[in-house]
DSSP file (Angstrom, degrees, kcal/mol; ACC not computed):
  #  RESIDUE AA STRUCTURE BP1 BP2  ACC     N-H-->O    O-->H-N    N-H-->O    O-->H-N    TCO  KAPPA ALPHA  PHI   PSI    X-CA   Y-CA   Z-CA
    1    1 A M     >        0   0    0      0, 0.0     4,-2.2     0, 0.0     5,-0.2   0.000 360.0 360.0 360.0 -33.9   62.2  246.9 -106.2
    2    2 A L  H  >  +     0   0    0      1,-0.2     4,-2.3     2,-0.2     5,-0.2   0.884 360.0  51.3 -65.8 -38.1   60.3  249.2 -103.9
    3    3 A I  H  > S+     0   0    0      2,-0.2     4,-2.4     1,-0.2    -1,-0.2   0.905 109.6  50.1 -65.9 -40.6   57.9  250.1 -106.7
    4    4 A I  H  > S+     0   0    0      2,-0.2     4,-2.3     1,-0.2    -2,-0.2   0.915 110.7  49.6 -63.8 -42.3   57.2  246.5 -107.4
    5    5 A N  H  X S+     0   0    0     -4,-2.2     4,-2.3     2,-0.2    -2,-0.2   0.904 111.0  49.2 -64.0 -41.0   56.5  245.8 -103.7
    6    6 A C  H  X S+     0   0    0     -4,-2.3     4,-2.5     1,-0.2    -1,-0.2   0.896 111.0  50.3 -64.7 -39.8   54.2  248.8 -103.5
    7    7 A L  H  X S+     0   0    0     -4,-2.4     4,-2.5     2,-0.2    -2,-0.2   0.882 109.8  50.6 -65.4 -38.0   52.3  247.6 -106.7
    8    8 A I  H  X S+     0   0    0     -4,-2.3     4,-2.4     2,-0.2    -2,-0.2   0.928 111.6  47.4 -65.9 -43.9   52.0  244.1 -105.2
    9    9 A I  H  X S+     0   0    0     -4,-2.3     4,-2.3     2,-0.2    -2,-0.2   0.918 112.7  49.6 -62.6 -43.0   50.6  245.5 -101.9
   10   10 A F  H  X S+     0   0    0     -4,-2.5     4,-2.4     1,-0.2    -2,-0.2   0.905 110.0  51.6 -61.5 -41.9   48.2  247.7 -103.9
   11   11 A Y  H  X S+     0   0    0     -4,-2.5     4,-2.7     2,-0.2     5,-0.2   0.913 108.8  50.3 -61.5 -43.8   47.1  244.6 -106.0
   12   12 A I  H  X S+     0   0    0     -4,-2.4     4,-2.6     1,-0.2    -2,-0.2   0.923 111.8  48.0 -61.0 -44.1   46.4  242.6 -102.8
   13   13 A L  H  X S+     0   0    0     -4,-2.3     4,-2.6     2,-0.2    -1,-0.2   0.886 111.5  49.8 -66.0 -38.3   44.3  245.4 -101.4
   14   14 A I  H  X S+     0   0    0     -4,-2.4     4,-3.1     2,-0.2     5,-0.3   0.927 112.2  47.7 -65.1 -44.7   42.4  245.8 -104.7
   15   15 A V  H  X>S+     0   0    0     -4,-2.7     4,-2.4     1,-0.2     5,-0.7   0.924 112.7  49.6 -60.7 -43.7   41.7  242.1 -104.8
   16   16 A M  I  X>S+     0   0    0     -4,-2.6     4,-1.3    -5,-0.2     5,-0.7   0.923 114.9  43.7 -62.3 -43.8   40.6  242.1 -101.2
   17   17 A F  I  X5S+     0   0    0     -4,-2.6     4,-1.1     3,-0.2     5,-0.4   0.941 118.3  43.0 -66.2 -47.7   38.3  245.1 -101.8
   18   18 A F  I  X5S+     0   0    0     -4,-3.1     4,-0.8    -5,-0.2    -2,-0.2   0.959 125.2  28.6 -67.4 -53.2   36.8  243.8 -105.1
   19   19 A F  I  X5S+     0   0    0     -4,-2.4     4,-0.6    -5,-0.3    -3,-0.2   0.914 124.3  43.1 -78.1 -42.8   36.2  240.2 -104.2
   20   20 A L  I  <<S+     0   0    0     -4,-1.3     4,-0.3    -5,-0.7    -3,-0.2   0.850 115.8  45.0 -81.9 -32.9   35.7  240.2 -100.5
   21   21 A T  H ><<S+     0   0    0     -4,-1.1     3,-0.7    -5,-0.7    -1,-0.2   0.794 110.5  57.3 -76.6 -25.6   33.4  243.2 -100.3
   22   22 A G  H 3< S+     0   0    0     -4,-0.8    -1,-0.2    -5,-0.4    -2,-0.2   0.695 100.8  58.5 -72.4 -17.4   31.5  241.9 -103.2
   23   23 A S  T 3< S+     0   0    0     -4,-0.6    -1,-0.2    -3,-0.2    -2,-0.2   0.598  83.9  89.8 -87.5 -10.6   30.9  238.7 -101.3
   24   24 A I  S <  S-     0   0    0     -3,-0.7    -1,-0.0    -4,-0.3    70,-0.0  -0.773  79.1-136.6 -88.4 110.2   29.1  240.5  -98.4
   25   25 A P    >   -     0   0    0      0, 0.0     3,-1.0     0, 0.0     4,-0.1  -0.242   7.8-130.7 -69.3 153.8   25.5  240.6  -99.3
   26   26 A E  G >  S+     0   0    0      1,-0.2     3,-1.3     2,-0.1     4,-0.1   0.755 100.6  70.5 -71.7 -24.9   23.3  243.7  -98.9
   27   27 A Y  G >   +     0   0    0      1,-0.3     3,-1.6     2,-0.1    -1,-0.2   0.434  69.6  89.7 -79.6   2.3   20.6  241.7  -97.1
   28   28 A L  G X  S+     0   0    0     -3,-1.0     3,-1.3     1,-0.3    -1,-0.3   0.701  75.1  70.6 -69.1 -16.7   22.7  241.1  -94.0
   29   29 A S  G <  S+     0   0    0     -3,-1.3    -1,-0.3     1,-0.2    -2,-0.1   0.601  81.6  75.4 -72.3  -9.1   21.2  244.4  -92.7
   30   30 A L  G <   +     0   0    0     -3,-1.6     2,-0.7    -4,-0.1    -1,-0.2   0.597  65.1 108.1 -77.6 -10.7   17.9  242.4  -92.4
   31   31 A V    <   +     0   0    0     -3,-1.3     6,-0.1     1,-0.2     8,-0.1  -0.569  35.9 160.8 -70.5 112.0   19.2  240.7  -89.2
   32   32 A D        -     0   0    0      4,-1.1     5,-0.2    -2,-0.7    -1,-0.2   0.532  49.4-122.1-112.1 -10.0   17.2  242.3  -86.5
   33   33 A G  S    S+     0   0    0      3,-2.4     4,-0.2     1,-0.1    -2,-0.1   0.310  96.5  70.3  87.1  -9.9   17.5  239.8  -83.7
   34   34 A V  S    S-     0   0    0      2,-0.3     3,-0.2     0, 0.0    -1,-0.1   0.836 118.2  -0.1-102.1 -73.3   13.7  239.3  -83.4
   35   35 A E  S    S+     0   0    0      1,-0.3     2,-0.8     2,-0.1    -4,-0.1   0.881 140.4  41.7 -85.4 -42.5   12.4  237.4  -86.4
   36   36 A I  S    S+     0   0    0     -6,-0.2    -3,-2.4     1,-0.2    -4,-1.1  -0.898  71.2 175.5-107.8 104.2   15.7  237.0  -88.2
   37   37 A K        -     0   0    0     -2,-0.8     2,-0.3    -4,-0.2    -1,-0.2   0.809  55.3  -8.3 -85.6 -31.6   18.2  236.1  -85.6
   38   38 A N  S  > S-     0   0    0      1,-0.0     4,-1.4    -6,-0.0     3,-0.5  -0.870  80.1 -79.1-153.9-176.2   21.4  235.5  -87.5
   39   39 A V  H  > S+     0   0    0     -2,-0.3     4,-2.5     1,-0.2     5,-0.2   0.824 120.7  62.2 -64.1 -32.9   23.0  235.1  -90.9
   40   40 A C  H  > S+     0   0    0      1,-0.2     4,-2.3     2,-0.2    -1,-0.2   0.886 102.2  50.7 -62.4 -38.5   21.7  231.5  -91.2
   41   41 A D  H  > S+     0   0    0     -3,-0.5     4,-2.4     2,-0.2     5,-0.3   0.892 109.3  51.4 -65.1 -38.9   18.1  232.7  -91.1
   42   42 A V  H  X>S+     0   0    0     -4,-1.4     4,-2.6     1,-0.2     5,-0.9   0.939 111.6  46.8 -62.5 -46.1   18.9  235.2  -93.8
   43   43 A L  H  X5S+     0   0    0     -4,-2.5     4,-0.6     1,-0.2    -2,-0.2   0.900 114.9  46.7 -62.8 -40.4   20.4  232.5  -96.0
   44   44 A R  H  <5S+     0   0    0     -4,-2.3    -1,-0.2    -5,-0.2    -2,-0.2   0.877 123.0  32.0 -69.5 -38.3   17.5  230.1  -95.3
   45   45 A I  H  <5S+     0   0    0     -4,-2.4    -2,-0.2    -5,-0.2    -3,-0.2   0.904 131.2  20.9 -89.2 -45.2   14.8  232.7  -96.0
   46   46 A F  H  <5S+     0   0    0     -4,-2.6     2,-0.5    -5,-0.3    -3,-0.2   0.723  97.3  87.1-104.1 -23.4   16.1  235.1  -98.6
   47   47 A V     << +     0   0    0     -5,-0.9     3,-0.2    -4,-0.6    -1,-0.0  -0.689  27.6 154.0 -94.3 124.0   18.9  233.5 -100.6
   48   48 A S  S    S+     0   0    0     -2,-0.5     2,-0.4     1,-0.2    -1,-0.2   0.598  77.9  39.9-111.6 -22.2   18.2  231.4 -103.6
   49   49 A N  S    S-     0   0    0      0, 0.0     2,-0.7     0, 0.0    -1,-0.2  -0.841  72.2-167.4-131.2  94.7   21.5  231.9 -105.4
   50   50 A D        +     0   0    0     -2,-0.4     3,-0.3    -3,-0.2     4,-0.2  -0.734   9.8 177.0 -87.6 116.6   24.5  231.9 -103.1
   51   51 A I     >  +     0   0    0     -2,-0.7     4,-2.1     1,-0.2     5,-0.2   0.315  51.6 102.5-102.3   7.6   27.6  233.2 -104.9
   52   52 A R  H  > S+     0   0    0      1,-0.2     4,-2.4     2,-0.2     5,-0.2   0.856  77.6  56.8 -61.3 -35.2   30.0  233.1 -101.9
   53   53 A V  H  > S+     0   0    0     -3,-0.3     4,-2.1     1,-0.2    -1,-0.2   0.926 109.0  45.6 -62.7 -44.0   31.6  229.9 -103.2
   54   54 A W  H  > S+     0   0    0      1,-0.2     4,-2.4     2,-0.2    -1,-0.2   0.881 112.6  50.6 -68.6 -37.3   32.5  231.5 -106.5
   55   55 A F  H  X S+     0   0    0     -4,-2.1     4,-2.3     2,-0.2    -1,-0.2   0.894 109.7  51.3 -65.5 -38.9   33.8  234.6 -104.8
   56   56 A A  H  X S+     0   0    0     -4,-2.4     4,-1.8     2,-0.2    -2,-0.2   0.928 113.6  43.2 -63.8 -45.7   36.0  232.6 -102.5
   57   57 A I  H  X S+     0   0    0     -4,-2.1     4,-2.3     2,-0.2    -2,-0.2   0.911 113.9  50.8 -67.4 -42.6   37.5  230.6 -105.3
   58   58 A A  H  X S+     0   0    0     -4,-2.4     4,-2.4     1,-0.2    -2,-0.2   0.881 108.7  52.2 -64.5 -37.9   38.0  233.7 -107.5
   59   59 A A  H  X S+     0   0    0     -4,-2.3     4,-1.6     2,-0.2    -1,-0.2   0.906 110.5  47.7 -65.3 -41.1   39.7  235.5 -104.7
   60   60 A L  H  X S+     0   0    0     -4,-1.8     4,-0.9     2,-0.2    -2,-0.2   0.899 112.5  48.7 -66.8 -39.4   42.2  232.7 -104.2
   61   61 A I  H  < S+     0   0    0     -4,-2.3     3,-0.4     1,-0.2    -2,-0.2   0.897 111.3  50.6 -65.9 -38.9   42.9  232.4 -107.9
   62   62 A A  H  < S+     0   0    0     -4,-2.4     4,-0.3     1,-0.2    -1,-0.2   0.809 113.3  44.9 -69.8 -28.6   43.4  236.2 -108.1
   63   63 A I  H >X S+     0   0    0     -4,-1.6     4,-1.8     1,-0.2     3,-0.6   0.572  88.6  91.6 -91.1  -9.4   45.8  236.2 -105.2
   64   64 A L  H 3X S+     0   0    0     -4,-0.9     4,-2.5    -3,-0.4     5,-0.2   0.855  80.3  56.0 -56.4 -41.6   47.8  233.1 -106.4
   65   65 A P  H 3> S+     0   0    0      0, 0.0     4,-2.3     0, 0.0    -1,-0.2   0.877 107.5  50.3 -60.6 -34.9   50.4  235.2 -108.4
   66   66 A V  H <> S+     0   0    0     -3,-0.6     4,-2.5    -4,-0.3    -2,-0.2   0.904 110.0  49.6 -68.3 -40.2   51.3  237.1 -105.2
   67   67 A I  H  X S+     0   0    0     -4,-1.8     4,-2.2     2,-0.2    -1,-0.2   0.910 111.0  49.6 -64.9 -41.4   51.7  233.9 -103.2
   68   68 A I  H  X S+     0   0    0     -4,-2.5     4,-2.2     2,-0.2    -2,-0.2   0.911 110.8  50.1 -62.9 -42.4   53.9  232.5 -106.0
   69   69 A Y  H  X S+     0   0    0     -4,-2.3     4,-2.1     1,-0.2    -2,-0.2   0.909 110.0  50.6 -61.7 -42.5   56.0  235.7 -105.9
   70   70 A C  H  <>S+     0   0    0     -4,-2.5     5,-3.0     1,-0.2     6,-0.2   0.883 110.3  48.9 -65.2 -37.9   56.3  235.5 -102.2
   71   71 A V  H ><5S+     0   0    0     -4,-2.2     3,-0.9     3,-0.2    -1,-0.2   0.889 109.2  53.9 -66.2 -38.4   57.5  231.9 -102.3
   72   72 A K  H 3<5S+     0   0    0     -4,-2.2    -2,-0.2     1,-0.3    -1,-0.2   0.890 114.0  39.8 -64.4 -39.3   60.0  232.8 -105.0
   73   73 A I  T ><5S-     0   0    0     -4,-2.1     3,-0.7    -5,-0.1    -1,-0.3   0.319 115.0-118.1 -93.0   9.5   61.5  235.6 -102.8
   74   74 A K  T < 5 -     0   0    0     -3,-0.9    -3,-0.2     1,-0.2    -4,-0.1   0.814  57.5 -71.4  60.3  36.9   61.2  233.3  -99.7
   75   75 A F  T 3 <S+     0   0    0     -5,-3.0    -1,-0.2    -6,-0.2    -4,-0.1   0.846  89.7 142.8  54.7  42.1   58.8  235.6  -97.9
   76   76 A R    <   +     0   0    0     -3,-0.7     2,-0.8    -6,-0.2    -1,-0.1   0.684  45.0  81.8 -85.5 -18.3   61.6  238.2  -97.2
   77   77 A I     >  -     0   0    0      1,-0.2     4,-2.0    -7,-0.1     3,-0.2  -0.787  61.2-165.0 -96.5 111.1   59.4  241.3  -97.6
   78   78 A K  H  > S+     0   0    0     -2,-0.8     4,-2.8     1,-0.2     5,-0.2   0.844  83.6  57.2 -66.1 -36.3   57.5  242.0  -94.4
   79   79 A S  H  > S+     0   0    0      1,-0.2     4,-2.0     2,-0.2    -1,-0.2   0.901 109.6  45.1 -65.2 -39.4   55.0  244.5  -95.8
   80   80 A I  H  > S+     0   0    0      2,-0.2     4,-2.5    -3,-0.2    -1,-0.2   0.899 112.6  52.2 -68.7 -39.4   53.8  242.0  -98.4
   81   81 A N  H  X S+     0   0    0     -4,-2.0     4,-2.2     2,-0.2    -2,-0.2   0.916 110.2  48.2 -62.1 -43.0   53.7  239.2  -95.8
   82   82 A L  H  X S+     0   0    0     -4,-2.8     4,-2.3     2,-0.2    -1,-0.2   0.895 111.8  49.5 -64.5 -39.8   51.6  241.4  -93.5
   83   83 A T  H  X S+     0   0    0     -4,-2.0     4,-2.5     2,-0.2    -1,-0.2   0.888 110.4  50.2 -67.7 -38.1   49.2  242.3  -96.3
   84   84 A L  H  X S+     0   0    0     -4,-2.5     4,-2.6     2,-0.2    -2,-0.2   0.879 109.9  50.8 -65.6 -37.3   48.9  238.6  -97.3
   85   85 A M  H  X S+     0   0    0     -4,-2.2     4,-2.4     2,-0.2    -2,-0.2   0.898 110.2  49.8 -66.3 -39.1   48.1  237.8  -93.6
   86   86 A L  H  X S+     0   0    0     -4,-2.3     4,-2.5     2,-0.2     5,-0.2   0.929 111.5  48.7 -62.5 -45.3   45.4  240.6  -93.6
   87   87 A F  H  X S+     0   0    0     -4,-2.5     4,-2.8     1,-0.2    -2,-0.2   0.927 111.2  50.2 -58.8 -45.9   44.0  239.2  -96.8
   88   88 A S  H  X S+     0   0    0     -4,-2.6     4,-2.7     1,-0.2    -2,-0.2   0.908 110.9  49.2 -61.5 -42.5   43.9  235.7  -95.3
   89   89 A G  H  X S+     0   0    0     -4,-2.4     4,-2.3     2,-0.2    -1,-0.2   0.920 113.7  44.9 -63.1 -44.4   42.2  236.9  -92.2
   90   90 A V  H  X S+     0   0    0     -4,-2.5     4,-2.8     2,-0.2     5,-0.2   0.899 113.4  51.3 -66.7 -40.1   39.5  238.8  -94.1
   91   91 A W  H  X S+     0   0    0     -4,-2.8     4,-2.2    -5,-0.2     5,-0.3   0.938 111.4  46.5 -62.1 -47.1   39.0  235.8  -96.5
   92   92 A V  H  X>S+     0   0    0     -4,-2.7     5,-2.2    -5,-0.2     4,-2.0   0.897 114.1  49.0 -63.4 -40.0   38.6  233.4  -93.6
   93   93 A W  I  <>S+     0   0    0     -4,-2.3     5,-2.1    -5,-0.2     6,-0.2   0.947 114.9  43.4 -64.2 -47.8   36.2  235.7  -91.8
   94   94 A N  I  <5S+     0   0    0     -4,-2.8    -2,-0.2     1,-0.2    -1,-0.2   0.837 127.2  26.6 -69.1 -33.8   34.0  236.4  -94.9
   95   95 A F  I  <5S+     0   0    0     -4,-2.2    -1,-0.2    -5,-0.2    -2,-0.2   0.626 134.2  15.8-110.0 -14.2   33.8  232.8  -96.2
   96   96 A I  I  <5S+     0   0    0     -4,-2.0     3,-0.4    -5,-0.3     4,-0.2   0.711 120.6  41.7-123.3 -60.5   34.2  230.5  -93.1
   97   97 A I  I > <S+     0   0    0     -5,-2.2     3,-1.3     1,-0.2     4,-0.3   0.906 111.7  53.6 -65.3 -44.3   33.8  232.1  -89.7
   98   98 A Q  T 3 <S+     0   0    0     -5,-2.1    -1,-0.2    -6,-0.3     3,-0.2   0.808 121.2  31.7 -61.8 -30.1   30.8  234.3  -90.5
   99   99 A Y  T >  S+     0   0    0     -3,-0.4     3,-1.5    -6,-0.2     4,-0.3   0.147  82.8 115.0-113.8  17.7   28.9  231.3  -91.8
  100  100 A R  G X  S+     0   0    0     -3,-1.3     3,-0.7     1,-0.3     4,-0.2   0.802  76.6  51.8 -63.0 -30.5   30.3  228.5  -89.6
  101  101 A N  G 3  S+     0   0    0     -4,-0.3    -1,-0.3     1,-0.2     3,-0.2   0.562 102.4  61.8 -82.8  -6.8   27.0  227.8  -87.9
  102  102 A C  G X> S+     0   0    0     -3,-1.5     3,-1.2     1,-0.2     4,-0.6   0.443  72.8  96.7 -96.2  -0.9   25.1  227.5  -91.2
  103  103 A L  T <4 S+     0   0    0     -3,-0.7     3,-0.3    -4,-0.3     4,-0.3   0.878  91.5  36.7 -62.0 -39.8   27.0  224.5  -92.5
  104  104 A G  T 3> S+     0   0    0     -3,-0.2     4,-1.6    -4,-0.2    -1,-0.3   0.441  93.9  93.4 -90.2   0.9   24.5  221.9  -91.4
  105  105 A L  H <> S+     0   0    0     -3,-1.2     4,-1.8     1,-0.2     5,-0.2   0.918  85.8  44.9 -61.1 -47.4   21.5  224.1  -92.1
  106  106 A Y  H  X S+     0   0    0     -4,-0.6     4,-1.6    -3,-0.3    -1,-0.2   0.781 107.6  59.3 -73.4 -25.7   20.8  222.8  -95.6
  107  107 A I  H  4 S+     0   0    0     -4,-0.3     4,-0.4     1,-0.2    -1,-0.2   0.924 112.9  37.8 -65.5 -42.7   21.3  219.2  -94.6
  108  108 A Y  H  < S+     0   0    0     -4,-1.6    -2,-0.2     1,-0.2    -1,-0.2   0.787 119.7  45.4 -82.2 -27.3   18.5  219.4  -92.1
  109  109 A T  H  < S+     0   0    0     -4,-1.8    -1,-0.2    -5,-0.2    -2,-0.2   0.719 115.0  44.6 -90.6 -19.7   16.1  221.7  -94.0
  110  110 A T  S  < S+     0   0    0     -4,-1.6    -1,-0.2    -5,-0.2    -2,-0.2   0.410  89.4 109.1-104.1   3.4   16.3  220.0  -97.4
  111  111 A G              0   0    0     -4,-0.4    -3,-0.1     1,-0.1    -4,-0.0  -0.123 360.0 360.0 -72.5 174.4   16.0  216.4  -96.2
  112  112 A P              0   0    0      0, 0.0    -1,-0.1     0, 0.0    -4,-0.1   0.485 360.0 360.0 -71.9 360.0   13.0  214.2  -96.8
């Protein structure tokens, strides 16, 4: 049982590394605070193909077997629960909190 738990934790960390670090664009280093003030400016100026939505959905689908396993064992293994909480925090940061101020950006810039 210990080996299975270690493999599940390793799987969660691999999913987190693969999907969530792949969702962080390289062009975020362009934010200089002068001309490009925040992430919203980067998205508005440089991004034509935003893949964050697909990464968010794929990460949730990839982590779904672990969530099902945790429900089956009634969340008794603390190490897996902590790793899932870490995954959830990183997921929320990468896909929601970091871009929360940009949600209305496209409504106002693409209107008539």
